Residue, then its C-alpha position, 0 to 999 in steps of 0.5 A: m500500500a502506497k504511503p499517503p502524502v503528508c500535509l502540515s498546517v501551521a495555523g490557529l485553533d478554532p474550537s468550533g471546528g469550521a476554520g483553522i487547523l481542525a478544518d485543515a486536517r479534515v480537508f487533508a484527510a478528505y483528499g487522501c493525505f495524512p494530516a499534521a498540525a502545529v498550533t500558532s494561536i488558540t482562538f476563542q470563537n464560534t460561528q458568530e464571533v471571535r472573542g479573543a485569542v492567545s498566541q503561542s510562543p515561537e518556541t512552542v510553535i517550532g517545538q511542534m513543527d520539528p518532531v513532524f519534520d524529524d519523523y515524516k516526509v512532508n509534502s506540503v505546508k499550509t500556513g494560516m493565522l500567524p499571530d506575531s513577528g516572532v512566530i512568523e520569523a521562526v516558522a519561515g526560518r524552519l521552512r527554509t531549512r527543512e524539507s517541507g515540500f510545497l508552501v501555501v501561504d494564506p495571509v490571515v489578517r482579519s476574521t469574517s466577523g471583523f476581528d483583527l488577527i495580526d497587527d501591521n508589524a506582523l503583516a510586514s514580517l509575513i510579507k518579508e519572510l514568507f511571501p518570497i518562499a511561497d509557491i502561492v499566496t491566497p488573500n481574500i479581498a479584505e486581505t488583498e486591500r490591506i496588503s496592497g493598499v488598493k481599494i477593490a471594486g472590480r477586475e482592474d483593481i484586482e489586477e493592480a493589487a496582484t501586481k503590487i503583491r507580486g512586487l512584494g515578493a510573491t511569485n504566484v497569487l490567488i485573489k479570492g473574489g467570492h466576497i464581491p459577486l460580479a455580474t456575468s453575461d457569458l456564464p450560465f448564472d447572473k452573479a459569479a464568485i470569481d477567484f483570480l490566479f496570477l501565475g507567472d505571466r498569465s492570469i486565470e479566472f475561476s468562476t462558480e455561481y455566487l451563492e446567497t448564503s451565510s454558510t461561509h465560515g472557514t472557506g478561506c482555510v478550506l480553499s488554501s488547505a485543499i490547494a496544499a493537498c492537491l499539490a501534495k497529490g501531484l497536481n500543478l498550481e492551475e489544476a490545484v486551484r481549479d479543484a479546490k475552488s470546486f471543492v469549496h463551492n460544493g461544500i458551501k452548497s451542502s453546509p451542515g447548517v450548524g451554529k447561529g451565525n456563519s455556518p461552516i461549510s461541508i467537507e467530508s459529506r460531499f467529498s467524491r473525487r478521483f483521488 
């Protein structure tokens, strides 16, 4: 029996299970990968709000990562919430010196409920330390605006923002546009959720029907971890993004509906893939 690829999530803990390392681990397993995790921050949240968080120290984060690297061949790493400059620099240092496979950087800076998860100094460290070594960076619209300084209202703004983010050291950028539905004329639906992949000298749009729903808790985490899993399974970046986008869209449609706020999306129940 072939060994499964190992995927490591370095991210925060969401006790409600819809985002962070719990969601990442479920996605890795759903794709047939073996999940591993290092907790960077313990958050106090549910589907309605983030009430606070306690950051782990650089030593405790590295103390979790090292045993994984010592024991497993890691095929891909996904980073999520990295709470401060010390943790970011420590994580980046380890990723530069250990065999860690592909790197997907999800620059988590603010929760859906509006809770700021990192300050400006930490964001500057994230850009400096992790963007240059990432295979892909996956900001949503709000994160893109904060990183690039570009206010986004449409496609031209997204292209300008992507150019600025790539100028900061990111080789490939996926801007997740699901938060701003765009009108369509050439697609079989009126409004589309479009993600924009800037890959080398190409740009590619991935469109799905925009779903009027509040069942979106953890979508960014799920998308980035699905990309990491697809890369670990041997797909190229374009294929990985396309597959992950479809996975998230189907997960939103089949949300379990738990919680009183933004319900998490489905991961296991709708999983039916070729892997």
